[in-house]
Structures are given as C-alpha cells and as structure tokens.
N, C-alpha and C positions, 0 to 999 in steps of 0.2 A: 504427661497425664492427659488422657483423652476425656473431655467432658461428655456427660450424657445430655440429652435435650436437643433443641433445634440448632444450636450453634456449634461450629467446630472450634478448635483450640485458638486459631487466629482471631476469630470473632470474640471469644471470651477474653483474650489478652487485650484486644482493642477496647472492649467495653470497660474492663477494669482499669485500664490505663487512663481513660478520660472521665470516668465517673467522678462527680463532685458531690456525692452523697456519702454519709458515713457508712461504715460497715457496722452491721448489727452483729455483735459477738455474743454467743450463748456459751455459758460454762456452768460449773457446779461449785457451790460454796463448800468449805470444809465440813459443814453440817449436812451436806448432800442435798441442798436446795438448789433448784434451777435459778440462774441469774442471767440477765441480758443487759448489755451496755452498748451504746453507740460510740464509735471512735472514728476520728479521721484516719485515713489509710493511704498507702501507696502500694501499687501492685508491682512486684519485681518478677517479670516473666522468666528471667534467666535463672533465678533461684526458686521458682515456683513458690513464692511467698507473698503473703499479705503482711505489710509492715505498718504497725500502728504505734502512735506515741501516746504516752500517758505519764502521769506523775509517779515517781517511785513509791509514794505513800498511798497510792490508790488501792482500794480493797481488791480490785481486779488482779493486781500483782500477786497477792496472797492466794487468790482463788486458783489462778492458772499454775502457780507453783505447787499447789496442793494436788490438782488434777489437771493435767495438760490436755485432756480431751475437750475439744470445743466444736461448736457449730457456728456458721456465719451466713450472712445474707447481705448482698449488695444489690439494691434494686431501686428503680426509679420511684419517685414520689408522685408523679403525675402520669395520667394515661397517655399512651398505652403502656401498661405496666410490663416491665421486663427486668431481668437481672440474672445474677449468678448466686447460687447458694451451695453449701457443702459442709463438710466436716474435716477436721484435721487435728493437728497437735500444735500447741502454743508454747513458746519459750520466752523468757524474759532476758533481755540483754541490755546493758547500759547504753545510753545515748549521751555520753559524757559531754560532747561538744554541742549537743542539741542539733546536730545536722539534720536528722530526720524531722524533728519538730519544725525547724526553720523551713524545710522544703514543704511540709504540710501547711504551714502558715501561708506560704506563697500560693500553693495550690488552692486552698479554700478561701483565703482572705485577700489574695493579691499581693501579699508582701508582709513585712514585719514592722511597718510604720503605722501601728494602730494600737489601741489600748489593750486588746486581747493579747497581742504579741508581747507587749511590754510586760504584762502580768505573767505570761507563761515563760518568758525568757529571763526572768529575774535570776541573778547569779546564785541565790540561795535555794532555788527550786531544783531538785534532782529529777532528772527525766530518764525514762526507760523506753525501750522498744518492746512491744509485744509482737513477736514474729510468729505468724500462723503458716504452717506448712500443710496445705490441703492434702487429704488422702482421697477425697472425692469432690468433684465439681459437677454441678448440674445447672445448666442454663435454662431459662424459660423466657418466653416472649409472647405476649398477648396482642401484638400489633395486628395480626391478621384478624383476630376475633373482635378487637375493639376499634380497629381503623387507625389510620395514621394520626399523629398529634396535629393539633391546629397550628398552622404556621403563623 
C-alpha cells in the first residue's frame, strides 16, 4: 500500500517501527457513538498491520467485534509534529501466551520487571490482540513548517 502525504512507504515503515507513542484508535460503539482509545502497538510491515494488546474484557473488544471499521493516528507529542494516520479494519485474536504484550512491555517500559508488567501479566488476566489492517495510510510532517526539534 502506498501512503499519501510527504513520506514514501519506507519512511512510514521506519516511523511506525520506532514510534514509542500509543496509537489512537477510533471506532464506533454498538449504539453507534464514536469512541477513541490509546493503545500500545507494534507495526508489522510484512503483514501491513498495526498490532495492539488489550484485556479480553475491554469494552474495545466488543466495539470492534460489532463494527470492525476503525481509524487510527500515530503521531509525535512534541514539535515538530509528524505522524501517520488512516483507516482500516480491526480483528480480535487471542494472545494466549501474551507474546505481543511482553514485546510491547519491552518496547514501552524497557522490560517486564516492573509493577505494570506484573499486573498485566497475571496468569488470570486474559489478553487479546487487536490487529488493524490499514486500507489507507496518510503521513504528515510539519518539520519544515515548525523547524527541527531542539537537540
């Protein structure tokens, strides 16, 4: 898939691979209300998929099972602002061994030796993957307009 905007596919893949901000995922509730949630994610360029971890009991699971059409945004929180947004389809798949969750704990927190990991990796907590397959990607980058980030 070729993204629109100032970045080519290689640059989009690079940005999504190293981004350590959550993906902001937009969906619709069964009552047809808009909903947005932030999730840790990993980009899988071979599968063209954004892979997120969440609890199997999260409301989001019900929402995307009801309507799999989603929007998303992965963007920097500090100037110069840049990122990737788009829309696609979401599916819910089990993360029985919590492999995805473990990799995300390492990406975002540096490992699994911390209180958050201990809580999320409890044996009684069922984990799932929300897999987003983009149908459209759009990159944006305000670096030229805002200037480079302070070093």
